N, CA, C and O atoms as CSV, one atom per row, in Angstrom:
chain,resi,resn,atom,element,x,y,z
A,1,MET,N,N,184.899,108.724,83.968
A,1,MET,CA,C,183.872,107.934,84.732
A,1,MET,C,C,182.384,108.183,84.375
A,1,MET,O,O,181.561,107.276,84.498
A,2,LYS,N,N,182.045,109.424,83.931
A,2,LYS,CA,C,180.700,109.511,83.409
A,2,LYS,C,C,180.594,108.832,82.060
A,2,LYS,O,O,179.465,108.434,81.773
A,3,LEU,N,N,181.368,108.665,81.354
A,3,LEU,CA,C,181.487,107.629,79.998
A,3,LEU,C,C,180.775,106.552,80.261
A,3,LEU,O,O,179.715,106.189,79.752
A,4,LYS,N,N,181.570,105.944,81.282
A,4,LYS,CA,C,181.379,104.432,81.640
A,4,LYS,C,C,179.897,104.564,82.093
A,4,LYS,O,O,179.247,103.691,81.516
A,5,TYR,N,N,179.237,105.204,82.779
A,5,TYR,CA,C,177.702,105.247,83.077
A,5,TYR,C,C,177.101,105.339,82.117
A,5,TYR,O,O,176.223,104.506,81.891
A,6,ILE,N,N,177.378,106.462,81.145
A,6,ILE,CA,C,176.505,106.560,79.825
A,6,ILE,C,C,176.368,105.219,79.112
A,6,ILE,O,O,175.233,104.807,78.875
A,7,PHE,N,N,177.442,104.502,78.751
A,7,PHE,CA,C,177.843,103.521,78.089
A,7,PHE,C,C,176.723,102.222,78.822
A,7,PHE,O,O,176.025,101.421,78.201
A,8,MET,N,N,176.868,102.377,80.315
A,8,MET,CA,C,176.039,101.124,81.062
A,8,MET,C,C,174.449,101.498,80.594
A,8,MET,O,O,173.648,100.658,80.184
A,9,PHE,N,N,174.200,102.806,80.734
A,9,PHE,CA,C,172.754,103.150,80.693
A,9,PHE,C,C,172.468,102.724,79.172
A,9,PHE,O,O,171.448,102.043,79.066
A,10,LEU,N,N,173.151,102.982,77.967
A,10,LEU,CA,C,172.748,102.706,76.864
A,10,LEU,C,C,172.480,101.203,76.914
A,10,LEU,O,O,171.338,100.780,76.735
A,11,GLY,N,N,173.365,100.502,77.121
A,11,GLY,CA,C,173.567,98.884,77.061
A,11,GLY,C,C,172.439,98.464,77.832
A,11,GLY,O,O,172.041,97.382,77.401
A,12,VAL,N,N,171.845,98.827,78.676
A,12,VAL,CA,C,170.577,98.340,79.422
A,12,VAL,C,C,169.369,98.850,78.760
A,12,VAL,O,O,168.370,98.133,78.711
A,13,MET,N,N,169.373,100.062,78.229
A,13,MET,CA,C,168.086,100.527,77.293
A,13,MET,C,C,168.150,99.608,75.805
A,13,MET,O,O,167.109,99.175,75.313
A,14,LEU,N,N,169.241,99.418,75.286
A,14,LEU,CA,C,169.210,98.190,74.220
A,14,LEU,C,C,168.720,96.975,74.618
A,14,LEU,O,O,167.828,96.506,73.911
A,15,PHE,N,N,169.169,96.185,75.815
A,15,PHE,CA,C,168.760,94.902,76.386
A,15,PHE,C,C,167.146,95.331,76.545
A,15,PHE,O,O,166.273,94.673,75.977
A,16,GLY,N,N,166.892,96.288,77.223
A,16,GLY,CA,C,165.264,96.271,77.329
A,16,GLY,C,C,164.762,96.456,76.043
A,16,GLY,O,O,163.693,95.853,75.946
A,17,LEU,N,N,165.124,97.128,74.833
A,17,LEU,CA,C,164.427,97.241,73.811
A,17,LEU,C,C,164.212,95.977,73.084
A,17,LEU,O,O,163.224,95.638,72.433
A,18,THR,N,N,165.461,95.254,73.339
A,18,THR,CA,C,165.415,93.915,72.651
A,18,THR,C,C,164.412,92.916,73.208
A,18,THR,O,O,163.741,92.218,72.448
A,19,ALA,N,N,164.292,92.835,74.714
A,19,ALA,CA,C,163.216,91.945,75.445
A,19,ALA,C,C,161.811,92.187,75.016
A,19,ALA,O,O,160.934,91.345,75.210
A,20,CYS,N,N,161.579,93.377,74.412
A,20,CYS,CA,C,160.354,93.735,74.050
A,20,CYS,C,C,159.862,93.365,72.789
A,20,CYS,O,O,158.654,93.439,72.563
A,21,ASP,N,N,160.708,92.952,71.890
A,21,ASP,CA,C,160.658,92.260,70.624
A,21,ASP,C,C,159.868,91.066,70.499
A,21,ASP,O,O,159.209,90.827,69.487
A,22,LYS,N,N,159.922,90.209,71.634
A,22,LYS,CA,C,159.804,88.984,71.798
A,22,LYS,C,C,157.943,88.706,71.679
A,22,LYS,O,O,157.320,89.437,72.449
A,23,LYS,N,N,157.255,87.955,70.999
A,23,LYS,CA,C,155.943,87.761,71.188
A,23,LYS,C,C,155.481,86.560,72.298
A,23,LYS,O,O,156.082,85.524,72.580
A,24,ASP,N,N,154.357,87.012,72.757
A,24,ASP,CA,C,153.730,85.935,73.842
A,24,ASP,C,C,153.199,85.088,73.527
A,24,ASP,O,O,153.254,84.032,74.156
A,25,THR,N,N,152.333,85.277,72.193
A,25,THR,CA,C,151.499,84.383,71.217
A,25,THR,C,C,152.286,83.588,70.541
A,25,THR,O,O,153.329,83.900,69.966
A,26,PRO,N,N,151.652,82.275,70.629
A,26,PRO,CA,C,152.289,81.334,69.610
A,26,PRO,C,C,151.856,81.533,68.179
A,26,PRO,O,O,150.699,81.879,67.937
A,27,GLU,N,N,152.916,81.286,67.031
A,27,GLU,CA,C,152.601,81.849,65.851
A,27,GLU,C,C,152.095,80.313,65.371
A,27,GLU,O,O,152.438,79.190,65.740
A,28,PRO,N,N,150.981,80.858,64.237
A,28,PRO,CA,C,150.589,79.470,63.658
A,28,PRO,C,C,151.774,78.847,62.578
A,28,PRO,O,O,152.830,79.381,62.238
A,29,SER,N,N,151.289,77.712,62.225
A,29,SER,CA,C,152.344,76.805,61.472
A,29,SER,C,C,152.463,77.478,60.038
A,29,SER,O,O,151.469,77.638,59.330
A,30,ASN,N,N,153.568,77.810,59.705
A,30,ASN,CA,C,153.874,78.665,58.364
A,30,ASN,C,C,153.299,77.701,57.357
A,30,ASN,O,O,152.907,78.228,56.316
A,31,LYS,N,N,153.195,76.635,57.440
A,31,LYS,CA,C,152.757,75.656,56.176
A,31,LYS,C,C,151.208,75.679,55.911
A,31,LYS,O,O,150.679,75.270,54.878
A,32,ASN,N,N,150.577,76.203,56.965
A,32,ASN,CA,C,148.937,76.109,56.910
A,32,ASN,C,C,148.646,77.413,56.384
A,32,ASN,O,O,148.763,78.304,57.225
A,33,PRO,N,N,148.258,77.829,55.090
A,33,PRO,CA,C,147.505,79.056,54.719
A,33,PRO,C,C,146.379,79.502,55.118
A,33,PRO,O,O,146.020,80.648,54.846
A,34,PHE,N,N,145.584,78.591,55.887
A,34,PHE,CA,C,144.277,79.003,56.567
A,34,PHE,C,C,144.610,79.447,58.063
A,34,PHE,O,O,143.849,80.322,58.476
A,35,ALA,N,N,145.561,79.036,58.932
A,35,ALA,CA,C,145.405,79.391,60.231
A,35,ALA,C,C,145.825,80.665,60.353
A,35,ALA,O,O,146.805,81.149,59.787
A,36,GLY,N,N,144.772,81.441,61.405
A,36,GLY,CA,C,145.202,82.737,61.799
A,36,GLY,C,C,144.524,83.727,60.921
A,36,GLY,O,O,144.735,84.921,61.132
A,37,THR,N,N,143.676,83.334,59.891
A,37,THR,CA,C,143.272,84.291,58.646
A,37,THR,C,C,141.643,84.657,59.078
A,37,THR,O,O,141.149,83.894,59.908
A,38,LYS,N,N,140.971,85.534,58.677
A,38,LYS,CA,C,139.589,85.908,58.685
A,38,LYS,C,C,138.978,86.311,57.496
A,38,LYS,O,O,139.331,87.329,56.900
A,39,TRP,N,N,137.971,85.483,57.070
A,39,TRP,CA,C,137.094,85.630,55.783
A,39,TRP,C,C,135.762,86.006,55.984
A,39,TRP,O,O,135.150,85.529,56.940
A,40,GLU,N,N,135.123,86.951,55.067
A,40,GLU,CA,C,133.845,87.366,54.781
A,40,GLU,C,C,133.169,86.972,53.754
A,40,GLU,O,O,133.793,86.516,52.795
A,41,SER,N,N,131.755,87.056,53.717
A,41,SER,CA,C,131.191,86.727,52.590
A,41,SER,C,C,129.879,87.641,52.800
A,41,SER,O,O,129.186,87.331,53.768
A,42,ILE,N,N,129.466,88.695,52.036
A,42,ILE,CA,C,128.265,89.465,51.984
A,42,ILE,C,C,127.625,89.035,50.743
A,42,ILE,O,O,128.143,88.959,49.629
A,43,ARG,N,N,126.284,88.734,51.133
A,43,ARG,CA,C,125.372,88.539,49.950
A,43,ARG,C,C,124.319,89.395,50.373
A,43,ARG,O,O,123.889,89.467,51.524
A,44,SER,N,N,123.869,90.131,49.249
A,44,SER,CA,C,122.572,90.978,49.320
A,44,SER,C,C,121.972,91.034,48.092
A,44,SER,O,O,122.622,91.119,47.050
A,45,HIS,N,N,120.650,90.987,48.143
A,45,HIS,CA,C,119.742,91.300,47.073
A,45,HIS,C,C,118.271,92.137,47.303
A,45,HIS,O,O,117.642,91.913,48.336
A,46,THR,N,N,117.791,93.029,46.384
A,46,THR,CA,C,117.033,93.558,46.498
A,46,THR,C,C,115.502,92.892,46.247
A,46,THR,O,O,115.370,92.166,45.261
A,47,GLN,N,N,114.597,93.079,46.939
A,47,GLN,CA,C,113.286,92.289,46.779
A,47,GLN,C,C,112.389,93.130,45.920
A,47,GLN,O,O,112.672,94.309,45.705
A,48,ILE,N,N,111.416,92.616,45.469
A,48,ILE,CA,C,110.231,93.507,44.630
A,48,ILE,C,C,109.704,94.607,45.398
A,48,ILE,O,O,109.340,95.656,44.866
A,49,ASP,N,N,109.659,94.408,46.538
A,49,ASP,CA,C,109.199,95.603,47.595
A,49,ASP,C,C,110.470,96.789,47.646
A,49,ASP,O,O,110.345,97.672,48.495
A,50,GLY,N,N,111.225,96.804,47.089
A,50,GLY,CA,C,112.440,97.670,47.629
A,50,GLY,C,C,113.418,97.316,48.830
A,50,GLY,O,O,114.522,97.829,49.012
A,51,ASP,N,N,112.856,96.418,49.558
A,51,ASP,CA,C,113.814,96.051,50.630
A,51,ASP,C,C,114.694,95.110,50.335
A,51,ASP,O,O,114.446,94.099,49.677
A,52,THR,N,N,116.155,95.530,50.996
A,52,THR,CA,C,117.106,94.677,50.813
A,52,THR,C,C,117.673,93.465,51.902
A,52,THR,O,O,117.967,93.589,53.091
A,53,GLU,N,N,117.703,92.432,51.158
A,53,GLU,CA,C,118.155,91.247,52.441
A,53,GLU,C,C,119.638,91.498,52.270
A,53,GLU,O,O,120.182,91.959,51.266
A,54,THR,N,N,120.262,91.090,53.514
A,54,THR,CA,C,121.816,91.158,53.512
A,54,THR,C,C,122.191,89.939,54.497
A,54,THR,O,O,121.903,89.918,55.694
A,55,PHE,N,N,122.850,88.970,53.831
A,55,PHE,CA,C,123.429,87.928,54.754
A,55,PHE,C,C,124.974,88.085,54.854
A,55,PHE,O,O,125.612,88.421,53.856
A,56,VAL,N,N,125.596,87.842,56.072
A,56,VAL,CA,C,126.739,88.122,56.263
A,56,VAL,C,C,127.521,86.981,56.995
A,56,VAL,O,O,127.303,86.720,58.178
A,57,THR,N,N,128.358,86.375,56.306
A,57,THR,CA,C,129.031,85.281,57.035
A,57,THR,C,C,130.517,85.324,57.255
A,57,THR,O,O,131.196,85.454,56.237
A,58,GLU,N,N,131.037,85.250,58.219
A,58,GLU,CA,C,132.583,85.344,58.819
A,58,GLU,C,C,133.096,83.966,59.250
A,58,GLU,O,O,132.456,83.149,59.912
A,59,ILE,N,N,134.185,83.842,58.840
A,59,ILE,CA,C,134.996,82.566,59.262
A,59,ILE,C,C,136.401,82.982,59.817
A,59,ILE,O,O,137.060,83.793,59.166
A,60,HIS,N,N,136.939,82.418,61.100
A,60,HIS,CA,C,138.063,82.663,61.548
A,60,HIS,C,C,138.575,81.399,61.695
A,60,HIS,O,O,138.051,80.545,62.411
A,61,PHE,N,N,139.787,81.206,60.915
A,61,PHE,CA,C,140.794,79.872,61.540
A,61,PHE,C,C,141.442,80.165,62.678
A,61,PHE,O,O,142.251,81.089,62.588
A,62,ILE,N,N,141.314,79.611,63.791
A,62,ILE,CA,C,142.029,79.964,65.108
A,62,ILE,C,C,143.331,79.315,64.994
A,62,ILE,O,O,144.313,79.916,65.428
A,63,ASP,N,N,143.480,78.011,64.395
A,63,ASP,CA,C,144.835,77.508,64.527
A,63,ASP,C,C,144.867,76.511,63.294
A,63,ASP,O,O,144.317,76.724,62.213
A,64,ASP,N,N,145.535,75.487,63.605
A,64,ASP,CA,C,145.657,74.433,62.620
A,64,ASP,C,C,144.729,73.413,62.404
A,64,ASP,O,O,144.827,72.589,61.495
A,65,SER,N,N,143.785,73.459,63.266
A,65,SER,CA,C,142.616,72.603,63.309
A,65,SER,C,C,141.373,72.939,63.627
A,65,SER,O,O,140.503,72.107,63.369
A,66,ARG,N,N,140.928,74.373,64.331
A,66,ARG,CA,C,139.813,74.839,64.608
A,66,ARG,C,C,139.246,76.269,63.878
A,66,ARG,O,O,139.947,77.246,63.613
A,67,PHE,N,N,138.268,76.173,63.709
A,67,PHE,CA,C,137.579,77.715,63.235
A,67,PHE,C,C,136.591,78.088,64.079
A,67,PHE,O,O,136.180,77.320,64.949
A,68,VAL,N,N,136.099,79.340,63.898
A,68,VAL,CA,C,134.699,79.752,64.362
A,68,VAL,C,C,133.948,80.426,63.205
A,68,VAL,O,O,134.484,80.967,62.238
A,69,MET,N,N,132.553,80.311,63.453
A,69,MET,CA,C,131.933,81.036,62.136
A,69,MET,C,C,130.945,81.791,62.838
A,69,MET,O,O,130.505,81.458,63.939
A,70,SER,N,N,130.642,82.670,62.290
A,70,SER,CA,C,129.382,83.682,62.744
A,70,SER,C,C,128.621,83.986,61.248
A,70,SER,O,O,129.210,84.067,60.170
A,71,ALA,N,N,127.326,84.114,61.444
A,71,ALA,CA,C,126.359,84.529,60.434
A,71,ALA,C,C,125.356,85.448,60.875
A,71,ALA,O,O,124.752,85.148,61.905
A,72,SER,N,N,125.051,86.571,60.255
A,72,SER,CA,C,123.878,87.504,60.638
A,72,SER,C,C,123.107,87.782,59.470
A,72,SER,O,O,123.583,87.355,58.419
A,73,TYR,N,N,121.985,88.423,59.409
A,73,TYR,CA,C,120.866,88.465,58.639
A,73,TYR,C,C,120.265,89.807,58.756
A,73,TYR,O,O,120.049,90.130,59.924
A,74,LYS,N,N,119.955,90.631,57.908
A,74,LYS,CA,C,119.105,91.957,58.269
A,74,LYS,C,C,118.421,92.219,56.800
A,74,LYS,O,O,118.763,91.769,55.706
A,75,VAL,N,N,117.505,92.960,57.088
A,75,VAL,CA,C,116.430,93.556,56.025
A,75,VAL,C,C,116.272,95.211,56.245
A,75,VAL,O,O,116.016,95.691,57.350
A,76,THR,N,N,116.452,95.970,55.098
A,76,THR,CA,C,116.629,97.172,55.431
A,76,THR,C,C,115.551,97.610,54.161
A,76,THR,O,O,115.436,97.015,53.090
A,77,ALA,N,N,114.847,98.751,54.578
A,77,ALA,CA,C,114.001,99.454,53.628
A,77,ALA,C,C,114.528,100.239,52.871
A,77,ALA,O,O,115.565,100.776,53.259
A,78,PRO,N,N,114.096,100.504,51.797
A,78,PRO,CA,C,114.880,101.627,50.670
A,78,PRO,C,C,115.215,102.952,51.149
A,78,PRO,O,O,115.985,103.688,50.531
A,79,ASN,N,N,114.513,103.351,52.505
A,79,ASN,CA,C,115.220,104.376,52.918
A,79,ASN,C,C,116.471,104.348,53.901
A,79,ASN,O,O,116.939,105.328,54.480
A,80,GLY,N,N,116.864,103.201,53.968
A,80,GLY,CA,C,117.936,102.799,55.073
A,80,GLY,C,C,117.758,102.366,55.995
A,80,GLY,O,O,118.732,101.815,56.508
A,81,SER,N,N,116.339,102.343,56.822
A,81,SER,CA,C,115.964,101.846,58.002
A,81,SER,C,C,115.897,100.399,58.347
A,81,SER,O,O,115.233,99.637,57.645
A,82,ILE,N,N,116.505,100.012,59.319
A,82,ILE,CA,C,116.253,98.145,59.468
A,82,ILE,C,C,115.053,98.011,59.819
A,82,ILE,O,O,114.497,98.685,60.687
A,83,LYS,N,N,114.440,96.910,59.012
A,83,LYS,CA,C,113.351,96.539,59.387
A,83,LYS,C,C,113.286,95.402,60.180
A,83,LYS,O,O,112.415,95.225,61.032
A,84,ARG,N,N,114.204,94.610,59.919
A,84,ARG,CA,C,114.443,93.175,60.575
A,84,ARG,C,C,116.013,92.845,60.900
A,84,ARG,O,O,116.783,93.052,59.963
A,85,GLN,N,N,116.437,92.475,61.822
A,85,GLN,CA,C,117.786,91.956,62.055
A,85,GLN,C,C,117.603,90.894,63.250
A,85,GLN,O,O,117.094,91.043,64.360
A,86,ASP,N,N,118.203,89.751,62.634
A,86,ASP,CA,C,118.234,88.584,63.500
A,86,ASP,C,C,119.714,88.680,64.179
A,86,ASP,O,O,120.680,89.286,63.717
A,87,PRO,N,N,119.647,87.883,65.471
A,87,PRO,CA,C,120.709,87.897,66.124
A,87,PRO,C,C,122.137,86.995,65.658
A,87,PRO,O,O,122.055,85.837,65.250
A,88,THR,N,N,123.063,87.523,65.756
A,88,THR,CA,C,124.298,86.726,64.981
A,88,THR,C,C,124.119,85.453,65.864
A,88,THR,O,O,123.837,85.279,67.049
A,89,SER,N,N,124.416,84.576,64.738
A,89,SER,CA,C,124.405,83.077,65.237
A,89,SER,C,C,126.089,82.801,64.998
A,89,SER,O,O,126.658,83.113,63.953
A,90,LYS,N,N,126.798,82.131,66.219
A,90,LYS,CA,C,127.950,81.658,65.971
A,90,LYS,C,C,127.936,80.039,66.034
A,90,LYS,O,O,126.899,79.441,66.319
A,91,GLY,N,N,129.023,79.438,65.781
A,91,GLY,CA,C,129.362,78.152,65.745
A,91,GLY,C,C,130.929,77.917,65.631
A,91,GLY,O,O,131.713,78.776,65.229
A,92,GLU,N,N,131.266,76.687,66.023
A,92,GLU,CA,C,132.627,76.440,65.651
A,92,GLU,C,C,132.912,75.066,65.254
A,92,GLU,O,O,132.165,74.168,65.643
A,93,GLY,N,N,133.744,74.859,64.646
A,93,GLY,CA,C,134.281,73.227,63.912
A,93,GLY,C,C,135.677,73.072,63.767
A,93,GLY,O,O,136.509,73.859,64.219
A,94,THR,N,N,135.896,72.141,63.188
A,94,THR,CA,C,137.292,71.387,62.789
A,94,THR,C,C,137.538,71.340,61.717
A,94,THR,O,O,136.643,70.925,60.981
A,95,TYR,N,N,138.590,71.655,61.222
A,95,TYR,CA,C,139.260,71.440,59.593
A,95,TYR,C,C,140.287,70.812,59.622
A,95,TYR,O,O,141.015,70.880,60.612
A,96,THR,N,N,140.668,69.880,58.314
A,96,THR,CA,C,141.863,69.382,58.022
A,96,THR,C,C,142.173,70.634,56.672
A,96,THR,O,O,141.459,71.549,56.260
A,97,TYR,N,N,143.219,70.283,56.360
A,97,TYR,CA,C,143.599,70.999,55.119
A,97,TYR,C,C,145.060,70.169,54.167
A,97,TYR,O,O,145.977,69.610,54.769
A,98,GLU,N,N,145.001,70.240,52.952
A,98,GLU,CA,C,145.913,69.855,52.099
A,98,GLU,C,C,146.414,70.793,51.176
A,98,GLU,O,O,145.859,70.751,50.078
A,99,GLY,N,N,147.276,71.598,51.308
A,99,GLY,CA,C,147.494,72.716,50.408
A,99,GLY,C,C,146.604,73.781,50.739
A,99,GLY,O,O,146.395,74.228,51.866
A,100,LEU,N,N,146.034,74.195,49.520
A,100,LEU,CA,C,145.158,75.500,49.392
A,100,LEU,C,C,143.629,74.766,49.600
A,100,LEU,O,O,142.653,75.422,49.234
A,101,VAL,N,N,143.419,73.445,50.170
A,101,VAL,CA,C,142.092,72.939,50.073
A,101,VAL,C,C,141.859,72.704,51.409
A,101,VAL,O,O,142.801,72.147,51.974
A,102,ALA,N,N,140.700,73.006,52.237
A,102,ALA,CA,C,140.505,72.626,53.629
A,102,ALA,C,C,138.953,71.998,53.603
A,102,ALA,O,O,137.945,72.587,53.214
A,103,THR,N,N,139.026,70.952,54.006
A,103,THR,CA,C,137.631,70.295,54.616
A,103,THR,C,C,137.056,70.570,55.929
A,103,THR,O,O,137.664,70.129,56.904
A,104,VAL,N,N,136.065,71.176,56.090
A,104,VAL,CA,C,135.439,71.533,57.471
A,104,VAL,C,C,134.585,70.860,57.692
A,104,VAL,O,O,133.865,70.398,56.807
A,105,ILE,N,N,134.420,70.593,59.100
A,105,ILE,CA,C,133.124,70.027,59.673
A,105,ILE,C,C,132.328,70.774,60.756
A,105,ILE,O,O,132.879,71.287,61.729
A,106,THR,N,N,131.294,70.800,60.584
A,106,THR,CA,C,130.612,71.592,61.776
A,106,THR,C,C,129.427,70.518,62.524
A,106,THR,O,O,129.072,69.555,61.844
A,107,GLU,N,N,129.083,70.617,63.320
A,107,GLU,CA,C,127.788,69.886,64.106
A,107,GLU,C,C,126.965,71.176,64.531
A,107,GLU,O,O,127.340,72.144,65.192
A,108,VAL,N,N,125.778,70.913,63.976
A,108,VAL,CA,C,124.341,71.691,64.141
A,108,VAL,C,C,123.446,70.847,64.676
A,108,VAL,O,O,123.406,69.659,64.355
A,109,VAL,N,N,122.521,71.475,65.678
A,109,VAL,CA,C,121.351,71.181,66.262
A,109,VAL,C,C,120.294,71.413,65.291
A,109,VAL,O,O,119.963,72.576,65.058
A,110,GLU,N,N,119.662,70.336,64.633
A,110,GLU,CA,C,118.663,70.605,63.775
A,110,GLU,C,C,117.258,69.704,64.057
A,110,GLU,O,O,117.224,68.477,63.958
A,111,ASP,N,N,116.244,70.452,64.383
A,111,ASP,CA,C,115.008,69.579,64.810
A,111,ASP,C,C,115.336,68.741,65.992
A,111,ASP,O,O,114.852,67.614,66.097
A,112,GLY,N,N,116.193,69.273,66.950
A,112,GLY,CA,C,116.446,68.647,68.293
A,112,GLY,C,C,117.501,67.430,68.118
A,112,GLY,O,O,117.706,66.718,69.101
A,113,GLU,N,N,118.194,67.159,66.876
A,113,GLU,CA,C,119.126,66.499,66.849
A,113,GLU,C,C,120.523,66.798,66.271
A,113,GLU,O,O,120.541,67.540,65.289
A,114,LEU,N,N,121.562,66.381,66.684
A,114,LEU,CA,C,122.724,66.868,66.454
A,114,LEU,C,C,123.082,66.449,64.676
A,114,LEU,O,O,123.021,65.268,64.335
A,115,THR,N,N,123.344,67.239,63.941
A,115,THR,CA,C,123.853,66.997,62.502
A,115,THR,C,C,125.031,67.373,62.023
A,115,THR,O,O,125.331,68.564,62.101
A,116,LYS,N,N,125.838,66.533,61.493
A,116,LYS,CA,C,127.134,67.007,61.060
A,116,LYS,C,C,127.065,67.627,59.705
A,116,LYS,O,O,126.277,67.112,58.911
A,117,HIS,N,N,127.699,68.550,59.359
A,117,HIS,CA,C,127.862,69.188,57.883
A,117,HIS,C,C,129.185,69.289,57.548
A,117,HIS,O,O,129.993,69.736,58.363
A,118,LYS,N,N,129.607,68.825,56.128
A,118,LYS,CA,C,130.887,68.689,55.840
A,118,LYS,C,C,130.964,69.817,54.544
A,118,LYS,O,O,130.046,69.945,53.734
A,119,GLY,N,N,132.309,70.652,54.507
A,119,GLY,CA,C,132.157,71.276,53.387
A,119,GLY,C,C,133.765,71.447,52.872
A,119,GLY,O,O,134.689,71.107,53.611
A,120,THR,N,N,133.986,71.995,51.563
A,120,THR,CA,C,135.171,72.029,51.306
A,120,THR,C,C,135.327,73.619,50.704
A,120,THR,O,O,134.500,74.245,50.041
A,121,LEU,N,N,136.684,74.057,51.169
A,121,LEU,CA,C,136.883,75.405,50.990
A,121,LEU,C,C,138.066,75.340,50.193
A,121,LEU,O,O,138.934,74.515,50.477
A,122,THR,N,N,138.203,76.171,49.164
A,122,THR,CA,C,139.453,76.243,48.307
A,122,THR,C,C,139.905,77.709,48.120
A,122,THR,O,O,139.189,78.637,47.743
A,123,MET,N,N,140.982,77.752,48.389
A,123,MET,CA,C,141.837,79.194,48.547
A,123,MET,C,C,142.521,79.491,46.954
A,123,MET,O,O,143.209,78.689,46.323
A,124,ASP,N,N,142.281,80.317,46.693
A,124,ASP,CA,C,143.025,80.957,45.402
A,124,ASP,C,C,144.381,80.918,45.425
A,124,ASP,O,O,144.951,80.583,46.463
A,125,ALA,N,N,145.049,81.235,44.355
A,125,ALA,CA,C,146.781,81.292,44.527
A,125,ALA,C,C,147.344,82.446,45.262
A,125,ALA,O,O,148.379,82.550,45.922
A,126,ALA,N,N,146.259,83.412,44.939
A,126,ALA,CA,C,146.807,84.517,45.729
A,126,ALA,C,C,146.548,85.139,47.073
A,126,ALA,O,O,146.882,86.210,47.579
A,127,LYS,N,N,145.688,83.885,47.573
A,127,LYS,CA,C,145.179,83.878,49.087
A,127,LYS,C,C,144.434,85.248,49.240
A,127,LYS,O,O,144.790,86.147,50.002
A,128,GLN,N,N,143.582,85.269,48.586
A,128,GLN,CA,C,142.673,86.510,48.825
A,128,GLN,C,C,141.253,86.215,48.758
A,128,GLN,O,O,140.403,87.057,49.051
A,129,LYS,N,N,140.933,84.836,48.316
A,129,LYS,CA,C,139.656,84.432,47.948
A,129,LYS,C,C,139.492,82.999,48.328
A,129,LYS,O,O,140.472,82.258,48.248
A,130,ILE,N,N,138.108,82.452,48.817
A,130,ILE,CA,C,137.825,81.184,49.358
A,130,ILE,C,C,136.607,80.909,48.643
A,130,ILE,O,O,135.629,81.630,48.842
A,131,THR,N,N,136.546,79.800,47.710
A,131,THR,CA,C,135.400,79.169,47.385
A,131,THR,C,C,134.816,78.078,48.139
A,131,THR,O,O,135.274,76.945,47.991
A,132,ALA,N,N,133.761,78.321,49.008
A,132,ALA,CA,C,133.121,77.373,49.912
A,132,ALA,C,C,131.909,76.306,49.166
A,132,ALA,O,O,131.080,76.741,48.366
A,133,LEU,N,N,131.966,75.192,49.491
A,133,LEU,CA,C,130.864,74.510,48.693
A,133,LEU,C,C,130.788,73.513,49.754
A,133,LEU,O,O,131.722,72.805,50.132
A,134,GLU,N,N,129.251,73.518,50.330
A,134,GLU,CA,C,128.845,72.381,51.309
A,134,GLU,C,C,128.551,71.228,50.631
A,134,GLU,O,O,128.163,71.363,49.470
A,135,GLU,N,N,128.649,70.095,51.098
A,135,GLU,CA,C,128.629,68.913,50.553
A,135,GLU,C,C,126.969,68.610,50.443
A,135,GLU,O,O,126.168,68.665,51.377
A,136,GLY,N,N,126.649,68.233,48.865
A,136,GLY,CA,C,125.337,68.343,48.818
A,136,GLY,C,C,124.761,69.487,48.100
A,136,GLY,O,O,123.648,69.298,47.610
A,137,GLU,N,N,125.273,70.566,47.954
A,137,GLU,CA,C,124.737,71.950,47.491
A,137,GLU,C,C,125.708,72.112,46.111
A,137,GLU,O,O,126.806,71.623,45.845
A,138,ASP,N,N,124.884,72.944,45.415
A,138,ASP,CA,C,125.472,73.247,44.016
A,138,ASP,C,C,125.943,74.607,43.834
A,138,ASP,O,O,126.677,74.899,42.890
A,139,THR,N,N,125.546,75.468,44.714
A,139,THR,CA,C,125.968,77.043,44.665
A,139,THR,C,C,127.115,77.118,45.689
A,139,THR,O,O,127.000,76.717,46.847
A,140,PRO,N,N,128.252,77.675,45.162
A,140,PRO,CA,C,129.256,78.159,46.062
A,140,PRO,C,C,129.077,79.381,46.450
A,140,PRO,O,O,128.395,80.271,45.941
A,141,LEU,N,N,129.935,79.379,47.675
A,141,LEU,CA,C,129.819,80.823,48.574
A,141,LEU,C,C,131.121,81.500,48.477
A,141,LEU,O,O,132.061,80.797,48.846
A,142,ILE,N,N,131.402,82.622,48.098
A,142,ILE,CA,C,132.506,83.195,48.031
A,142,ILE,C,C,133.095,84.182,49.066
A,142,ILE,O,O,132.665,85.316,49.280
A,143,PHE,N,N,134.250,83.523,49.738
A,143,PHE,CA,C,134.648,84.703,51.067
A,143,PHE,C,C,135.916,85.405,50.410
A,143,PHE,O,O,136.736,84.895,49.646
A,144,THR,N,N,135.872,86.578,50.852
A,144,THR,CA,C,137.111,87.402,50.632
A,144,THR,C,C,137.898,87.619,52.193
A,144,THR,O,O,137.412,87.482,53.316
A,145,ARG,N,N,139.185,87.977,51.815
A,145,ARG,CA,C,140.312,88.062,53.035
A,145,ARG,C,C,139.904,89.280,53.795
A,145,ARG,O,O,140.037,90.353,53.206
A,146,LYS,N,N,139.443,89.285,54.975
A,146,LYS,CA,C,139.519,90.371,55.713
A,146,LYS,C,C,140.972,90.973,56.436
A,146,LYS,O,O,141.830,90.239,56.927
A,147,LYS,N,N,141.033,92.254,56.393
A,147,LYS,CA,C,142.387,92.761,56.926
A,147,LYS,C,C,142.448,92.541,58.175
A,147,LYS,O,O,143.449,92.868,58.811
């Protein structure tokens, strides 16, 4: 009789463990290489006076069509103290993709008017780097994948 209860107990435990394996969040489409990924671009340069300017831009592709972007800026003195730090600005937009190329569209208020910005993001074959180019610009921005 004890053996029957032991097997019932083990069966309930096994059933309970398999129920914990299910995920509550929907998974992004397996075909979209952008969905659910996070990227970062850090650009810094030292000025003549020794201060270092640092620009950090992050992109998070939320799902198959939406992304959020944040940008921050700071200036540090040669001794490492922060001389200036602007608040992080955040925005969101939509995107479409075909293969490893995404077209992003953001809307920004400039001089009191809503302006649309369009850009192209090209992911490398290893899916570890994105080259971003805004329409009308010549200098690309390089993003690396965040873990």
